[in-house]
TIMIGU-186307 format. One record per residue (C-alpha): residue number from 1; residue in three letters; z, x, y. Coordinates in pm, 1 decimal, decimal comma. Layout:
<atoms>
<atom pos="NUM" code="ala" z="Z" x="X" y="Y"/>
...
</atoms>
This chain:
<atoms>
<atom pos="1" code="met" z="-1269,6" x="-433,3" y="-759,5"/>
<atom pos="2" code="leu" z="-1041,6" x="-749,9" y="-779,5"/>
<atom pos="3" code="thr" z="-691,4" x="-607,8" y="-821,3"/>
<atom pos="4" code="leu" z="-397,1" x="-831,9" y="-936,1"/>
<atom pos="5" code="ile" z="-68,1" x="-758,2" y="-805,2"/>
<atom pos="6" code="leu" z="215,4" x="-835,7" y="-1065,9"/>
<atom pos="7" code="lys" z="587,3" x="-882,5" y="-888,8"/>
<atom pos="8" code="val" z="767,0" x="-822,1" y="-1282,6"/>
<atom pos="9" code="thr" z="1104,1" x="-901,6" y="-1085,9"/>
<atom pos="10" code="asn" z="1268,2" x="-1025,6" y="-752,2"/>
<atom pos="11" code="ala" z="1578,5" x="-853,9" y="-876,2"/>
<atom pos="12" code="cys" z="1581,2" x="-449,2" y="-742,9"/>
<atom pos="13" code="asn" z="1874,3" x="-151,0" y="-806,0"/>
<atom pos="14" code="met" z="1869,8" x="-41,0" y="-433,5"/>
<atom pos="15" code="ser" z="1929,2" x="-240,1" y="-129,0"/>
<atom pos="16" code="cys" z="1766,7" x="-127,0" y="140,8"/>
<atom pos="17" code="gln" z="1823,4" x="-218,5" y="469,6"/>
<atom pos="18" code="tyr" z="1485,8" x="-346,9" y="604,0"/>
<atom pos="19" code="cys" z="1391,2" x="-551,3" y="233,2"/>
<atom pos="20" code="ser" z="1103,3" x="-759,8" y="241,7"/>
<atom pos="21" code="val" z="1242,3" x="-992,8" y="-80,4"/>
<atom pos="22" code="gly" z="1549,8" x="-1062,2" y="94,6"/>
<atom pos="23" code="asp" z="1833,8" x="-1194,6" y="-48,5"/>
<atom pos="24" code="lys" z="1846,2" x="-1079,6" y="-457,6"/>
<atom pos="25" code="ser" z="2135,0" x="-1247,1" y="-583,1"/>
<atom pos="26" code="asp" z="1930,6" x="-1547,7" y="-792,2"/>
<atom pos="27" code="phe" z="1671,9" x="-1236,2" y="-926,7"/>
<atom pos="28" code="val" z="1490,1" x="-1341,6" y="-1256,3"/>
<atom pos="29" code="ile" z="1275,0" x="-1065,8" y="-1496,0"/>
<atom pos="30" code="met" z="1022,9" x="-1163,1" y="-1638,5"/>
<atom pos="31" code="ser" z="993,5" x="-1243,4" y="-2048,0"/>
<atom pos="32" code="glu" z="716,7" x="-1031,0" y="-2200,3"/>
<atom pos="33" code="asp" z="559,2" x="-1406,9" y="-2349,1"/>
<atom pos="34" code="glu" z="522,8" x="-1435,1" y="-1904,4"/>
<atom pos="35" code="met" z="332,5" x="-1116,8" y="-1884,1"/>
<atom pos="36" code="asp" z="140,8" x="-1195,4" y="-2185,0"/>
<atom pos="37" code="lys" z="64,0" x="-1528,2" y="-2054,1"/>
<atom pos="38" code="ala" z="3,3" x="-1349,3" y="-1633,8"/>
<atom pos="39" code="phe" z="-262,9" x="-1097,4" y="-1769,3"/>
<atom pos="40" code="glu" z="-440,1" x="-1342,4" y="-2004,8"/>
<atom pos="41" code="trp" z="-532,8" x="-1583,7" y="-1676,4"/>
<atom pos="42" code="phe" z="-586,8" x="-1273,2" y="-1450,0"/>
<atom pos="43" code="cys" z="-851,3" x="-1100,3" y="-1736,1"/>
<atom pos="44" code="asn" z="-989,8" x="-1463,9" y="-1838,9"/>
<atom pos="45" code="tyr" z="-1023,4" x="-1543,4" y="-1428,0"/>
<atom pos="46" code="ala" z="-1123,7" x="-1177,6" y="-1410,6"/>
<atom pos="47" code="lys" z="-1410,6" x="-1271,8" y="-1662,1"/>
<atom pos="48" code="asp" z="-1529,5" x="-1599,3" y="-1508,2"/>
<atom pos="49" code="arg" z="-1602,2" x="-1412,1" y="-1111,1"/>
<atom pos="50" code="arg" z="-1773,6" x="-1172,5" y="-1425,6"/>
<atom pos="51" code="glu" z="-1577,9" x="-910,3" y="-1242,0"/>
<atom pos="52" code="lys" z="-1597,8" x="-569,0" y="-1498,7"/>
<atom pos="53" code="lys" z="-1344,8" x="-399,1" y="-1376,7"/>
<atom pos="54" code="val" z="-1013,7" x="-449,0" y="-1203,0"/>
<atom pos="55" code="ser" z="-723,3" x="-272,3" y="-1120,1"/>
<atom pos="56" code="ile" z="-342,1" x="-400,1" y="-1161,4"/>
<atom pos="57" code="ile" z="-40,6" x="-297,8" y="-974,0"/>
<atom pos="58" code="leu" z="354,7" x="-295,3" y="-1114,4"/>
<atom pos="59" code="his" z="543,5" x="-432,6" y="-817,2"/>
<atom pos="60" code="gly" z="842,7" x="-582,9" y="-796,2"/>
<atom pos="61" code="gly" z="1172,2" x="-537,1" y="-660,5"/>
<atom pos="62" code="glu" z="1148,5" x="-252,9" y="-896,8"/>
<atom pos="63" code="pro" z="933,8" x="-280,9" y="-1162,5"/>
<atom pos="64" code="met" z="1041,4" x="-36,3" y="-1392,6"/>
<atom pos="65" code="leu" z="1407,7" x="-276,5" y="-1447,3"/>
<atom pos="66" code="val" z="1106,4" x="-384,4" y="-1707,5"/>
<atom pos="67" code="pro" z="1197,6" x="-212,3" y="-2014,8"/>
<atom pos="68" code="ala" z="867,2" x="83,5" y="-2073,2"/>
<atom pos="69" code="glu" z="803,5" x="-128,2" y="-2446,0"/>
<atom pos="70" code="gln" z="775,4" x="-403,0" y="-2296,1"/>
<atom pos="71" code="tyr" z="439,7" x="-305,1" y="-2118,1"/>
<atom pos="72" code="asp" z="346,1" x="-67,7" y="-2326,4"/>
<atom pos="73" code="arg" z="367,2" x="-365,8" y="-2612,7"/>
<atom pos="74" code="ser" z="141,8" x="-619,7" y="-2322,1"/>
<atom pos="75" code="leu" z="-98,0" x="-394,1" y="-2163,3"/>
<atom pos="76" code="arg" z="-205,6" x="-254,0" y="-2580,5"/>
<atom pos="77" code="lys" z="-212,5" x="-649,4" y="-2590,8"/>
<atom pos="78" code="met" z="-443,5" x="-701,0" y="-2330,8"/>
<atom pos="79" code="leu" z="-680,2" x="-380,5" y="-2395,0"/>
<atom pos="80" code="asn" z="-757,0" x="-512,8" y="-2724,2"/>
<atom pos="81" code="asn" z="-839,1" x="-911,4" y="-2650,0"/>
<atom pos="82" code="tyr" z="-1022,4" x="-704,7" y="-2312,8"/>
<atom pos="83" code="ser" z="-1206,9" x="-421,4" y="-2405,7"/>
<atom pos="84" code="asp" z="-1531,4" x="-553,5" y="-2199,1"/>
<atom pos="85" code="ile" z="-1318,3" x="-529,9" y="-1917,9"/>
<atom pos="86" code="gln" z="-1233,1" x="-168,3" y="-1754,9"/>
<atom pos="87" code="phe" z="-874,3" x="-161,0" y="-1661,7"/>
<atom pos="88" code="thr" z="-780,0" x="105,9" y="-1401,7"/>
<atom pos="89" code="phe" z="-309,4" x="50,7" y="-1359,2"/>
<atom pos="90" code="arg" z="-74,4" x="150,8" y="-1028,6"/>
<atom pos="91" code="ile" z="298,6" x="135,4" y="-1007,9"/>
<atom pos="92" code="gln" z="469,2" x="60,9" y="-665,7"/>
<atom pos="93" code="thr" z="812,5" x="187,0" y="-724,7"/>
<atom pos="94" code="asn" z="1196,8" x="353,6" y="-528,6"/>
<atom pos="95" code="gly" z="1121,3" x="629,0" y="-784,4"/>
<atom pos="96" code="thr" z="1518,2" x="627,6" y="-901,3"/>
<atom pos="97" code="ile" z="1511,5" x="486,7" y="-1257,5"/>
<atom pos="98" code="leu" z="1267,9" x="758,6" y="-1470,3"/>
<atom pos="99" code="ser" z="1256,1" x="808,4" y="-1824,3"/>
<atom pos="100" code="asp" z="1056,6" x="947,7" y="-2051,0"/>
<atom pos="101" code="thr" z="966,6" x="640,6" y="-2214,9"/>
<atom pos="102" code="tyr" z="846,0" x="581,9" y="-1819,9"/>
<atom pos="103" code="leu" z="693,8" x="911,7" y="-1851,8"/>
<atom pos="104" code="ala" z="498,5" x="864,4" y="-2186,9"/>
<atom pos="105" code="leu" z="388,8" x="485,0" y="-2087,3"/>
<atom pos="106" code="phe" z="227,6" x="702,8" y="-1683,3"/>
<atom pos="107" code="gln" z="71,8" x="933,7" y="-1941,2"/>
<atom pos="108" code="lys" z="-93,8" x="720,1" y="-2223,8"/>
<atom pos="109" code="tyr" z="-240,8" x="433,5" y="-1939,3"/>
<atom pos="110" code="ala" z="-309,7" x="668,2" y="-1665,7"/>
<atom pos="111" code="phe" z="-150,4" x="516,2" y="-1419,7"/>
<atom pos="112" code="his" z="-111,6" x="628,3" y="-1032,7"/>
<atom pos="113" code="val" z="243,6" x="604,0" y="-944,7"/>
<atom pos="114" code="gly" z="361,8" x="510,2" y="-598,5"/>
<atom pos="115" code="ile" z="682,4" x="565,1" y="-437,6"/>
<atom pos="116" code="ser" z="840,0" x="497,3" y="-163,0"/>
<atom pos="117" code="leu" z="973,7" x="758,7" y="64,4"/>
<atom pos="118" code="asp" z="1039,4" x="718,5" y="441,9"/>
<atom pos="119" code="gly" z="1047,5" x="1041,2" y="523,5"/>
<atom pos="120" code="leu" z="1281,1" x="1311,5" y="468,3"/>
<atom pos="121" code="asp" z="1660,7" x="1253,1" y="421,4"/>
<atom pos="122" code="ser" z="1812,6" x="1192,6" y="713,9"/>
<atom pos="123" code="val" z="1573,3" x="921,8" y="790,9"/>
<atom pos="124" code="his" z="1522,6" x="789,1" y="422,3"/>
<atom pos="125" code="asp" z="1888,2" x="826,4" y="287,3"/>
<atom pos="126" code="arg" z="1969,3" x="545,9" y="620,8"/>
<atom pos="127" code="gln" z="1783,4" x="303,8" y="534,5"/>
<atom pos="128" code="arg" z="1653,5" x="306,2" y="171,6"/>
<atom pos="129" code="arg" z="2021,5" x="341,8" y="-19,0"/>
<atom pos="130" code="asp" z="2129,2" x="241,7" y="-325,3"/>
<atom pos="131" code="ile" z="2343,8" x="-101,8" y="-452,6"/>
<atom pos="132" code="phe" z="2698,9" x="148,2" y="-436,9"/>
<atom pos="133" code="gly" z="2547,5" x="232,1" y="-84,4"/>
<atom pos="134" code="arg" z="2434,6" x="623,0" y="-231,1"/>
<atom pos="135" code="gly" z="2153,0" x="767,0" y="-86,6"/>
<atom pos="136" code="thr" z="1878,8" x="823,0" y="-240,5"/>
<atom pos="137" code="phe" z="1629,5" x="1050,9" y="-115,7"/>
<atom pos="138" code="asp" z="1718,2" x="1357,0" y="-328,5"/>
<atom pos="139" code="leu" z="1646,8" x="1153,5" y="-690,0"/>
<atom pos="140" code="ile" z="1377,3" x="1031,6" y="-575,3"/>
<atom pos="141" code="phe" z="1219,9" x="1377,9" y="-477,2"/>
<atom pos="142" code="arg" z="1354,8" x="1548,7" y="-825,9"/>
<atom pos="143" code="asn" z="1163,3" x="1220,0" y="-965,4"/>
<atom pos="144" code="ile" z="870,6" x="1313,2" y="-798,7"/>
<atom pos="145" code="arg" z="907,8" x="1668,7" y="-909,3"/>
<atom pos="146" code="lys" z="879,6" x="1525,5" y="-1255,5"/>
<atom pos="147" code="leu" z="583,6" x="1309,5" y="-1299,8"/>
<atom pos="148" code="gln" z="381,2" x="1604,9" y="-1066,2"/>
<atom pos="149" code="ser" z="449,6" x="1857,3" y="-1372,5"/>
<atom pos="150" code="asp" z="372,5" x="1582,5" y="-1587,2"/>
<atom pos="151" code="asn" z="44,9" x="1643,1" y="-1406,4"/>
<atom pos="152" code="leu" z="51,0" x="1239,2" y="-1293,6"/>
<atom pos="153" code="pro" z="-126,7" x="1137,7" y="-926,8"/>
<atom pos="154" code="val" z="223,7" x="1029,2" y="-748,5"/>
<atom pos="155" code="ser" z="171,8" x="909,3" y="-392,1"/>
<atom pos="156" code="ser" z="422,4" x="789,3" y="-120,6"/>
<atom pos="157" code="leu" z="470,7" x="481,8" y="64,8"/>
<atom pos="158" code="met" z="628,7" x="491,4" y="401,4"/>
<atom pos="159" code="val" z="742,7" x="208,7" y="604,3"/>
<atom pos="160" code="leu" z="759,7" x="260,5" y="947,9"/>
<atom pos="161" code="thr" z="1091,5" x="180,6" y="1213,6"/>
<atom pos="162" code="lys" z="1274,9" x="252,4" y="1486,4"/>
<atom pos="163" code="asn" z="1487,5" x="534,5" y="1312,6"/>
<atom pos="164" code="ser" z="1081,9" x="701,1" y="1204,3"/>
<atom pos="165" code="leu" z="1011,2" x="619,2" y="1573,2"/>
<atom pos="166" code="asn" z="1340,0" x="864,7" y="1660,6"/>
<atom pos="167" code="ala" z="1255,9" x="1088,7" y="1430,3"/>
<atom pos="168" code="asp" z="955,7" x="1425,0" y="1367,4"/>
<atom pos="169" code="tyr" z="707,5" x="1479,1" y="1217,3"/>
<atom pos="170" code="gly" z="936,0" x="1707,5" y="956,8"/>
<atom pos="171" code="tyr" z="871,2" x="1503,6" y="617,6"/>
<atom pos="172" code="leu" z="486,3" x="1539,0" y="709,0"/>
<atom pos="173" code="asp" z="554,4" x="1953,6" y="644,0"/>
<atom pos="174" code="tyr" z="726,4" x="1882,9" y="360,3"/>
<atom pos="175" code="leu" z="480,8" x="1614,6" y="175,0"/>
<atom pos="176" code="ser" z="221,7" x="1880,0" y="222,2"/>
<atom pos="177" code="glu" z="374,1" x="2171,5" y="90,9"/>
<atom pos="178" code="tyr" z="401,6" x="1920,8" y="-251,0"/>
<atom pos="179" code="tyr" z="57,0" x="1757,2" y="-187,1"/>
<atom pos="180" code="ile" z="199,5" x="1433,5" y="-177,5"/>
<atom pos="181" code="pro" z="-47,1" x="1132,0" y="47,1"/>
<atom pos="182" code="val" z="130,0" x="895,2" y="213,6"/>
<atom pos="183" code="lys" z="101,7" x="549,3" y="379,6"/>
<atom pos="184" code="ile" z="260,4" x="497,2" y="701,0"/>
<atom pos="185" code="asn" z="279,3" x="118,1" y="688,9"/>
<atom pos="186" code="pro" z="497,8" x="-91,5" y="969,0"/>
<atom pos="187" code="leu" z="793,8" x="-276,6" y="899,1"/>
<atom pos="188" code="leu" z="711,8" x="-617,1" y="904,8"/>
<atom pos="189" code="lys" z="932,4" x="-861,9" y="1057,2"/>
<atom pos="190" code="ile" z="1013,0" x="-1064,2" y="719,4"/>
<atom pos="191" code="gly" z="1282,3" x="-1048,7" y="457,3"/>
<atom pos="192" code="asn" z="1598,2" x="-886,0" y="559,6"/>
<atom pos="193" code="ala" z="1421,7" x="-757,3" y="865,9"/>
<atom pos="194" code="leu" z="1493,5" x="-1053,7" y="1060,1"/>
<atom pos="195" code="val" z="1865,7" x="-970,8" y="1063,1"/>
<atom pos="196" code="his" z="1830,8" x="-612,6" y="1167,6"/>
<atom pos="197" code="glu" z="1679,7" x="-632,7" y="1432,6"/>
<atom pos="198" code="glu" z="1700,7" x="-319,8" y="1519,6"/>
<atom pos="199" code="leu" z="1528,8" x="-147,5" y="1292,6"/>
<atom pos="200" code="cys" z="1185,0" x="-317,0" y="1400,8"/>
<atom pos="201" code="leu" z="861,7" x="-136,3" y="1551,9"/>
<atom pos="202" code="asp" z="836,9" x="-325,2" y="1961,3"/>
<atom pos="203" code="glu" z="459,0" x="-410,9" y="2049,9"/>
<atom pos="204" code="gly" z="241,5" x="-77,6" y="2000,6"/>
<atom pos="205" code="asp" z="509,1" x="86,8" y="1933,3"/>
<atom pos="206" code="tyr" z="321,3" x="140,7" y="1512,8"/>
<atom pos="207" code="gly" z="-3,5" x="197,5" y="1764,0"/>
<atom pos="208" code="arg" z="102,5" x="527,4" y="1970,4"/>
<atom pos="209" code="tyr" z="292,4" x="704,2" y="1670,2"/>
<atom pos="210" code="leu" z="35,7" x="711,1" y="1407,1"/>
<atom pos="211" code="ile" z="-214,5" x="850,2" y="1716,9"/>
<atom pos="212" code="asp" z="25,4" x="1118,2" y="1823,2"/>
<atom pos="213" code="leu" z="58,2" x="1212,3" y="1435,0"/>
<atom pos="214" code="his" z="-304,1" x="1247,2" y="1423,9"/>
<atom pos="215" code="lys" z="-275,5" x="1480,9" y="1679,6"/>
<atom pos="216" code="tyr" z="47,5" x="1672,0" y="1541,0"/>
<atom pos="217" code="val" z="-197,0" x="1659,0" y="1212,1"/>
<atom pos="218" code="leu" z="-470,5" x="1872,3" y="1339,6"/>
<atom pos="219" code="glu" z="-289,0" x="2113,4" y="1534,7"/>
<atom pos="220" code="gln" z="-95,1" x="2206,1" y="1213,4"/>
<atom pos="221" code="glu" z="-401,3" x="2146,5" y="974,2"/>
<atom pos="222" code="ile" z="-179,6" x="1933,9" y="777,7"/>
<atom pos="223" code="gly" z="-376,4" x="1883,0" y="391,7"/>
<atom pos="224" code="ile" z="-295,9" x="1566,3" y="224,5"/>
<atom pos="225" code="his" z="-428,6" x="1169,6" y="318,3"/>
<atom pos="226" code="ile" z="-275,9" x="1029,3" y="535,0"/>
<atom pos="227" code="ser" z="-350,4" x="608,4" y="544,0"/>
<atom pos="228" code="pro" z="-426,8" x="436,6" y="717,0"/>
<atom pos="229" code="leu" z="-586,0" x="686,1" y="1027,5"/>
<atom pos="230" code="ala" z="-781,5" x="860,5" y="677,7"/>
<atom pos="231" code="glu" z="-911,7" x="543,3" y="655,5"/>
<atom pos="232" code="leu" z="-1035,4" x="472,1" y="991,6"/>
<atom pos="233" code="gln" z="-1151,1" x="807,1" y="1085,3"/>
<atom pos="234" code="gln" z="-1375,0" x="833,8" y="820,1"/>
<atom pos="235" code="ala" z="-1487,9" x="422,0" y="911,5"/>
<atom pos="236" code="ile" z="-1572,3" x="584,9" y="1256,6"/>
<atom pos="237" code="ile" z="-1761,2" x="837,1" y="1164,3"/>
<atom pos="238" code="his" z="-1985,9" x="637,7" y="889,6"/>
<atom pos="239" code="glu" z="-1975,5" x="350,1" y="1131,4"/>
<atom pos="240" code="ala" z="-1797,0" x="142,7" y="781,2"/>
<atom pos="241" code="glu" z="-1622,0" x="-91,4" y="690,2"/>
<atom pos="242" code="pro" z="-1233,3" x="81,2" y="633,1"/>
<atom pos="243" code="arg" z="-1099,6" x="109,7" y="320,0"/>
<atom pos="244" code="gly" z="-779,5" x="-78,8" y="242,0"/>
<atom pos="245" code="cys" z="-700,5" x="-449,8" y="210,6"/>
<atom pos="246" code="val" z="-509,9" x="-434,9" y="586,4"/>
<atom pos="247" code="phe" z="-828,4" x="-365,8" y="740,2"/>
<atom pos="248" code="his" z="-1108,3" x="-492,3" y="518,3"/>
<atom pos="249" code="gly" z="-1265,7" x="-888,9" y="599,8"/>
<atom pos="250" code="ser" z="-1245,7" x="-963,7" y="226,0"/>
<atom pos="251" code="cys" z="-981,6" x="-917,5" y="117,9"/>
<atom pos="252" code="ser" z="-903,4" x="-1261,2" y="-11,5"/>
<atom pos="253" code="asn" z="-1167,4" x="-1191,7" y="-256,0"/>
<atom pos="254" code="ser" z="-1085,3" x="-862,8" y="-349,8"/>
<atom pos="255" code="phe" z="-666,6" x="-944,8" y="-450,4"/>
<atom pos="256" code="ile" z="-440,4" x="-1183,6" y="-640,7"/>
<atom pos="257" code="cys" z="-96,6" x="-1152,4" y="-658,8"/>
<atom pos="258" code="ile" z="120,7" x="-1314,1" y="-969,6"/>
<atom pos="259" code="asp" z="512,6" x="-1356,5" y="-887,9"/>
<atom pos="260" code="gln" z="790,7" x="-1361,5" y="-1158,0"/>
<atom pos="261" code="met" z="774,4" x="-1706,3" y="-1213,8"/>
<atom pos="262" code="gly" z="387,9" x="-1723,9" y="-1256,0"/>
<atom pos="263" code="thr" z="321,7" x="-1852,1" y="-939,3"/>
<atom pos="264" code="leu" z="-16,1" x="-1774,0" y="-767,9"/>
<atom pos="265" code="tyr" z="-72,4" x="-1618,5" y="-433,3"/>
<atom pos="266" code="pro" z="-311,1" x="-1473,4" y="-188,0"/>
<atom pos="267" code="cys" z="-125,8" x="-1054,9" y="-209,3"/>
<atom pos="268" code="gly" z="214,7" x="-941,3" y="-238,3"/>
<atom pos="269" code="arg" z="286,1" x="-1044,2" y="114,5"/>
<atom pos="270" code="phe" z="244,8" x="-1364,3" y="99,8"/>
<atom pos="271" code="ala" z="448,5" x="-1369,5" y="-232,0"/>
<atom pos="272" code="asp" z="765,3" x="-1165,9" y="-60,8"/>
<atom pos="273" code="gln" z="747,7" x="-1487,7" y="248,2"/>
<atom pos="274" code="his" z="701,1" x="-1773,3" y="-60,7"/>
<atom pos="275" code="lys" z="356,2" x="-1947,4" y="109,9"/>
<atom pos="276" code="cys" z="-9,4" x="-1976,3" y="93,3"/>
<atom pos="277" code="ile" z="93,0" x="-2082,5" y="-292,9"/>
<atom pos="278" code="leu" z="-259,6" x="-2094,7" y="-475,9"/>
<atom pos="279" code="gly" z="-143,5" x="-2221,0" y="-839,5"/>
<atom pos="280" code="asn" z="26,1" x="-2150,8" y="-1152,9"/>
<atom pos="281" code="ile" z="-96,5" x="-1957,4" y="-1472,2"/>
<atom pos="282" code="tyr" z="-17,8" x="-2171,7" y="-1640,0"/>
<atom pos="283" code="glu" z="-263,9" x="-2446,1" y="-1440,6"/>
<atom pos="284" code="gly" z="-394,3" x="-2268,8" y="-1275,5"/>
<atom pos="285" code="ile" z="-564,6" x="-2218,7" y="-875,1"/>
<atom pos="286" code="thr" z="-590,2" x="-2577,4" y="-757,5"/>
<atom pos="287" code="lys" z="-771,8" x="-2796,5" y="-544,8"/>
<atom pos="288" code="glu" z="-606,3" x="-2666,6" y="-201,3"/>
<atom pos="289" code="gly" z="-479,8" x="-2321,5" y="-310,7"/>
<atom pos="290" code="lys" z="-929,9" x="-2277,9" y="-330,6"/>
<atom pos="291" code="arg" z="-855,7" x="-2431,2" y="9,2"/>
<atom pos="292" code="ile" z="-649,6" x="-2193,1" y="103,9"/>
<atom pos="293" code="gln" z="-864,7" x="-1911,4" y="-25,8"/>
<atom pos="294" code="glu" z="-1171,4" x="-2042,9" y="193,8"/>
<atom pos="295" code="asn" z="-900,9" x="-2052,1" y="503,4"/>
<atom pos="296" code="leu" z="-833,7" x="-1700,7" y="398,0"/>
<atom pos="297" code="tyr" z="-1154,5" x="-1572,0" y="337,5"/>
<atom pos="298" code="ala" z="-1310,9" x="-1738,6" y="670,5"/>
<atom pos="299" code="arg" z="-1051,3" x="-1599,3" y="939,3"/>
<atom pos="300" code="arg" z="-1147,6" x="-1250,4" y="830,7"/>
<atom pos="301" code="ser" z="-1542,2" x="-1324,4" y="871,5"/>
<atom pos="302" code="his" z="-1764,2" x="-1607,2" y="1058,2"/>
<atom pos="303" code="lys" z="-1450,9" x="-1842,9" y="1122,4"/>
<atom pos="304" code="leu" z="-1271,3" x="-1581,3" y="1374,2"/>
<atom pos="305" code="pro" z="-995,3" x="-1605,6" y="1616,9"/>
<atom pos="306" code="glu" z="-1136,4" x="-1715,4" y="1932,5"/>
<atom pos="307" code="lys" z="-997,4" x="-1330,4" y="2099,3"/>
<atom pos="308" code="cys" z="-1160,3" x="-1193,5" y="1765,8"/>
<atom pos="309" code="gln" z="-1491,4" x="-1330,6" y="1888,9"/>
<atom pos="310" code="ser" z="-1527,9" x="-1139,8" y="2147,7"/>
<atom pos="311" code="cys" z="-1353,1" x="-765,1" y="2091,2"/>
<atom pos="312" code="lys" z="-1554,3" x="-435,6" y="2010,3"/>
<atom pos="313" code="tyr" z="-1308,7" x="-357,8" y="1688,7"/>
<atom pos="314" code="ile" z="-1361,8" x="-646,9" y="1527,1"/>
<atom pos="315" code="lys" z="-1550,3" x="-471,1" y="1276,3"/>
<atom pos="316" code="leu" z="-1291,9" x="-252,2" y="1194,7"/>
<atom pos="317" code="cys" z="-1008,5" x="-497,7" y="1188,6"/>
<atom pos="318" code="his" z="-1194,3" x="-844,9" y="1072,6"/>
<atom pos="319" code="ala" z="-844,0" x="-995,9" y="1281,5"/>
<atom pos="320" code="gly" z="-603,8" x="-802,9" y="1054,6"/>
<atom pos="321" code="cys" z="-416,2" x="-901,1" y="799,0"/>
<atom pos="322" code="ser" z="-331,7" x="-1307,0" y="778,5"/>
<atom pos="323" code="ala" z="-24,1" x="-1275,8" y="567,2"/>
<atom pos="324" code="val" z="150,7" x="-1167,7" y="888,6"/>
<atom pos="325" code="thr" z="-60,9" x="-1402,6" y="1126,5"/>
<atom pos="326" code="glu" z="13,4" x="-1760,5" y="1138,5"/>
<atom pos="327" code="val" z="-301,5" x="-1911,2" y="970,8"/>
<atom pos="328" code="gly" z="-435,4" x="-2273,6" y="1091,1"/>
<atom pos="329" code="glu" z="-803,9" x="-2382,2" y="1125,9"/>
<atom pos="330" code="thr" z="-897,1" x="-2114,6" y="1364,0"/>
<atom pos="331" code="gly" z="-646,9" x="-1925,0" y="1309,2"/>
<atom pos="332" code="gln" z="-463,5" x="-1569,2" y="1526,0"/>
<atom pos="333" code="pro" z="-489,2" x="-1242,8" y="1579,2"/>
<atom pos="334" code="ser" z="-281,0" x="-1040,0" y="1406,9"/>
<atom pos="335" code="val" z="74,5" x="-935,5" y="1506,4"/>
<atom pos="336" code="met" z="-105,9" x="-606,4" y="1570,3"/>
<atom pos="337" code="cys" z="-317,2" x="-631,7" y="1734,5"/>
<atom pos="338" code="lys" z="-198,8" x="-445,1" y="2067,9"/>
<atom pos="339" code="asp" z="-143,9" x="-138,9" y="1856,0"/>
<atom pos="340" code="tyr" z="-480,1" x="-173,8" y="1705,9"/>
<atom pos="341" code="cys" z="-674,9" x="-152,3" y="1960,7"/>
<atom pos="342" code="ile" z="-426,4" x="196,5" y="2112,1"/>
<atom pos="343" code="leu" z="-517,5" x="323,1" y="1780,8"/>
<atom pos="344" code="phe" z="-874,7" x="264,1" y="1788,5"/>
<atom pos="345" code="asp" z="-921,4" x="341,6" y="2219,2"/>
<atom pos="346" code="tyr" z="-749,8" x="651,3" y="2048,6"/>
<atom pos="347" code="leu" z="-983,8" x="750,5" y="1757,1"/>
<atom pos="348" code="tyr" z="-1288,8" x="690,8" y="1950,8"/>
<atom pos="349" code="gly" z="-1215,8" x="861,9" y="2230,8"/>
<atom pos="350" code="glu" z="-941,6" x="1148,6" y="2254,4"/>
<atom pos="351" code="gly" z="-952,7" x="1110,6" y="1931,8"/>
<atom pos="352" code="leu" z="-1286,9" x="1188,9" y="1749,2"/>
<atom pos="353" code="arg" z="-1331,3" x="1465,9" y="1999,8"/>
<atom pos="354" code="lys" z="-1046,5" x="1648,4" y="1887,8"/>
<atom pos="355" code="tyr" z="-1172,7" x="1583,6" y="1488,4"/>
<atom pos="356" code="lys" z="-1508,1" x="1729,1" y="1621,8"/>
<atom pos="357" code="lys" z="-1261,0" x="2048,4" y="1774,1"/>
<atom pos="358" code="tyr" z="-1065,7" x="2051,0" y="1465,3"/>
<atom pos="359" code="leu" z="-1368,4" x="2028,6" y="1192,6"/>
<atom pos="360" code="leu" z="-1575,1" x="2341,1" y="1377,7"/>
<atom pos="361" code="lys" z="-1217,6" x="2556,9" y="1337,3"/>
<atom pos="362" code="lys" z="-1200,9" x="2499,1" y="970,7"/>
<atom pos="363" code="lys" z="-1573,1" x="2609,3" y="994,6"/>
<atom pos="364" code="glu" z="-1542,6" x="2900,0" y="1132,1"/>
<atom pos="365" code="gln" z="-1239,9" x="3043,3" y="888,9"/>
<atom pos="366" code="ile" z="-1415,7" x="2917,9" y="615,3"/>
<atom pos="367" code="glu" z="-1749,0" x="3104,8" y="757,1"/>
<atom pos="368" code="lys" z="-1538,3" x="3416,7" y="774,1"/>
<atom pos="369" code="gln" z="-1329,0" x="3397,0" y="431,9"/>
<atom pos="370" code="ile" z="-1733,0" x="3422,8" y="282,3"/>
<atom pos="371" code="leu" z="-1818,4" x="3737,3" y="529,9"/>
<atom pos="372" code="thr" z="-1502,3" x="3886,4" y="400,1"/>
<atom pos="373" code="phe" z="-1604,9" x="3726,7" y="14,6"/>
<atom pos="374" code="arg" z="-1938,3" x="3937,1" y="75,0"/>
<atom pos="375" code="asn" z="-1811,3" x="4222,6" y="254,3"/>
<atom pos="376" code="ala" z="-1600,1" x="4311,4" y="-88,2"/>
<atom pos="377" code="tyr" z="-1805,5" x="4253,8" y="-406,9"/>
<atom pos="378" code="glu" z="-2028,4" x="4449,3" y="-148,4"/>
<atom pos="379" code="leu" z="-1771,1" x="4771,8" y="-166,9"/>
</atoms>
């Protein structure tokens, strides 16, 4: 499925320490005409590729700084003009702005809402503050509960920093209590993170954290989806390619990003760094843009970096995300290479044994429940 990441603005009502956008003093919010044009370009691009189903992710900055009414009008026009395409909608937000109008919008178009939440308040409020320096955890969680009360699907995105490494895993119990899935991403050294090295992870930190997390999840029987552990575990068990762009070899064929200026990028991470520009919504993808797309695909398929060609885990990571790696003619392995190898070693060995033991335990519990039910029924 082709996915559009529409970065409708670089403006934000928060001042996160590690913001990937960096300085937001010169911000732009996409107008309705520009939004219509962006949707038009994307839909025609999808039709040229004979895509029947597409996904659209509203992103930023903070995408909810755009009036909900503007989204409603633009989405309605797009759906009317491209009725032969099946759409799914998502939004990635900081979760601090939520109105009845937005709730109605999400209901109308069946949005999945992704919210940035960095663990419990002890960590989150240290690094994700509003522009007045206030913590945002309580406000965000109230809004999550509002979304859930309207039966809207909600998931969380956690950025792993040094602060998180020094905290416990209590946030998982909290998220599990409210059935909130979580995706855990490592802090990348872009944007504001470049001037906050105290937050940045060292090589191997991410891999070791996910290993300890996996053990905790199985021991405590945490019942929520945790990414990327869940995707990697299923891929190993079924000998398949993991879901998710970071590990998928054809990610460059599955995503396109349009920023608030109408500039085209391979994905949102490239847009944050203003590199690998493919073209714009007015002129389309340029000849150079097509070459960039071809090189990005080649790096993760038939022109793998030299180090990756003999790696036993190449089918799991496909040389890793290109957006955080210097991409040349031959390319380089992901900057997360060591972390991935540490994690994959564990998941193929001790992690697989632990997961099998966990499944056997769950099987015994279910069998006991069935037996108890049968005995009660017979009585």
